[in-house]
C-alpha positions in Angstrom: 0.0 -0.1 0.1 1.1 3.5 -0.9 1.9 5.7 2.1 2.5 9.2 3.3 4.5 9.9 6.6 3.9 13.4 7.6 3.1 15.7 10.6 -0.4 16.9 11.1 0.7 20.1 12.8 3.1 21.1 9.9 1.6 23.7 7.7 3.8 22.6 4.7 2.5 18.9 5.1 -1.1 20.1 5.3 -0.7 22.3 2.1 0.9 19.3 0.3 -1.9 16.8 1.4 -4.5 19.4 0.1 -2.8 19.5 -3.2 -2.9 15.8 -3.7 -5.0 14.3 -6.5 -8.4 13.6 -5.0 -8.4 9.9 -6.3 -5.1 8.9 -4.5 -5.0 5.9 -2.5 -2.5 6.8 0.2 -2.4 5.5 3.8 -1.8 8.5 6.0 0.7 8.1 8.9 1.0 11.1 11.3 4.4 10.5 12.8 3.5 12.6 16.0 0.5 10.6 16.9 1.8 7.2 15.8 5.5 7.2 15.7 7.4 5.4 13.0 8.5 2.0 14.0 11.8 0.2 13.3 10.2 -1.6 10.6 8.8 1.5 8.9 12.1 3.1 9.0 14.0 0.0 7.8 11.5 0.0 4.8 12.4 3.8 4.1 16.2 2.8 4.4 15.8 -0.1 1.9 14.2 2.3 -0.6 16.4 5.2 0.0 19.7 3.5 0.7 20.6 6.0 3.6 19.4 7.1 7.0 21.1 10.5 6.3 18.7 11.1 3.3 15.8 10.6 5.8 17.2 12.9 8.4 16.0 16.5 8.6 18.9 18.8 9.3 16.3 21.7 9.5 14.8 20.4 12.8 15.1 22.8 15.7 16.5 19.9 17.8 19.3 19.4 15.3 20.5 22.9 16.1 19.7 23.0 19.9 21.6 19.6 20.3 24.4 21.0 18.4 24.5 17.9 16.1 25.6 20.0 13.2 29.0 20.1 14.9 29.1 16.5 15.4 30.2 13.8 12.9 27.1 11.6 12.7 27.1 8.1 11.3 24.3 6.1 9.6 23.5 4.5 13.1 23.3 7.8 14.8 20.9 9.2 12.0 18.8 6.0 12.6 18.8 6.3 16.3 17.8 10.1 16.2 14.9 9.4 13.7 13.6 6.7 16.1 14.0 8.8 19.2 12.1 12.0 17.9 9.7 12.4 15.1 11.1 15.8 14.2 14.2 14.2 12.9 12.4 12.6 9.9 12.4 14.8 6.7 8.8 15.3 6.0 6.7 14.4 4.1 7.9 10.9 3.1 6.0 9.2 0.3 6.2 5.6 -0.6 4.4 5.2 -3.9 4.9 2.0 -6.1 7.9 0.9 -4.1 9.6 4.0 -4.7 10.5 6.8 -2.0 10.1 10.5 -2.2 11.7 12.4 0.8 11.0 16.0 1.5 9.1 18.9 0.2 11.1 20.4 -2.5 9.3 21.4 -5.7 11.1 19.0 -7.8 10.2 16.1 -5.3 6.6 17.1 -5.1 6.3 17.2 -8.9 7.7 13.6 -9.0 5.0 12.6 -6.3 2.2 14.2 -8.4 3.4 12.5 -11.4 3.7 8.9 -9.5 0.0 9.5 -8.2 -1.0 10.4 -11.8 
């Protein structure tokens, strides 16, 4: 089943969800209300090939924990994403066994095309 991992309190995520084609068949997963599981994250990793690609360096906790001045490993990225939802780059779409991470314009064009 195709999925979107998002944050309901995020204005950008809400705007993106409103713009989705009306006939899409996505399972919605609010990562604050229902934290991602190790299985969810490992599926994302399998599709993306990297925990760093899934990690949000825009998160306020990233700055407040001074992580930008630390040398993080893939295991560190995985640990932080599982510890706190804010570290997952959002939204994450899984459509037809392909992953789309983040809200760049280019990424969202690919998502819309995949949802066709």
